N, C-alpha and C positions, 0 to 999 in steps of 0.2 A: 286358256280355256276357262269358261265359267261353269259353275255348278248350279243346276236348278234345284231349289229347295222347296219343300212344302207340297210335293206331289202326293195326292191322296189316292190310295189304291182302293179304298172302300167306297163304292158308288153311293151308299146311303148317305155319306157325308158330302156328296157333291152339291154345290150351291146351284139352285135353279137360275137360269140366265135371266138377269134383270133387264129392264129397259134402260136405254141410255139415260144418264142422269145429268143434271145441270152442273156447271162449273162450281157454283156455290156449294152444292151437295158434295162434289168431289173434294173440295177443300175441307169441308166439315168432317167428312169421313177420314181424310188424310191426317188432320190434326188430332182427331180422337185416336187413330191408330198409333200415331207418334207418342201420344200420352200413355197409352197402354204399354208400348214398348219401353218407355222410360220407367214404368212401374214394374218392369220385368215380366210382363204378361205377353211374351213373344207370340205364342200360338193365337191368343185372342187378337193381338195386333194384326197378325197376318190374315186371319179370317176376315177381319173388318176391312183391311186393305184390299182384299180380293173382290170386294163389292164394287170397287172403282173399275169401270170398263178398261180392259187391257187395250192399248192402242193397236189397231189392226196390223201395222208392220211388225210389232213385237210378237203378236199372236202367230203370225206367219213364220217368223224366225223360230219360235219355240216349236211349232208344228214340224218344221223342217229338221230341226236338230234332235228333238225328243220324241217325235211321233204324235199323230193325231189322238191316239188313245190316252197318252199321258196328259195332253192338253185338255181333252174332254173331262178327264177325271181329276184335274188339278183344283177345280173350284173357282178359277178366275172367271170374272164376268166377261163374256165374249160378245156382248151385244153389238159393240161397234164393229168388230170384225165380221160378224154375221151380216150387218147392214151393208158393209163395204164389199164383201166378197160373195154374198148370197148365203142362204141358210144351209146349203149342203157343202160348203167349201171345205169342211174338215174331212169329208169323205172322198175328196178328189185327189 
C-alpha cells in the first residue's frame, strides 16, 4: 500500500488549476523541483512539482482511494483530468 503525502487541508493554500502546459515547461518545472529537493527544500520542491498536470489516470486513482475532497485540496494541477473527464468529474 502506498501513502499519499502532501495533502493540504487548508483551502487557502490550494493552487488554482492551471491550463495544460507544454512538455518543455513540464521538463523545466521538473528539473527545478529536483534541484530544490537536492537542496533540502522538500516543501518548495513539492509545491513546484504540483504545477505539472497530474495524468488523468492517476487523478482518478487518487480520487478513488483518497476521495474527491482530498484530491481537490491537495494542490495538484488537475487540468488534464478536467479536460479528459469533464469539469464536474470530481463530483460524480
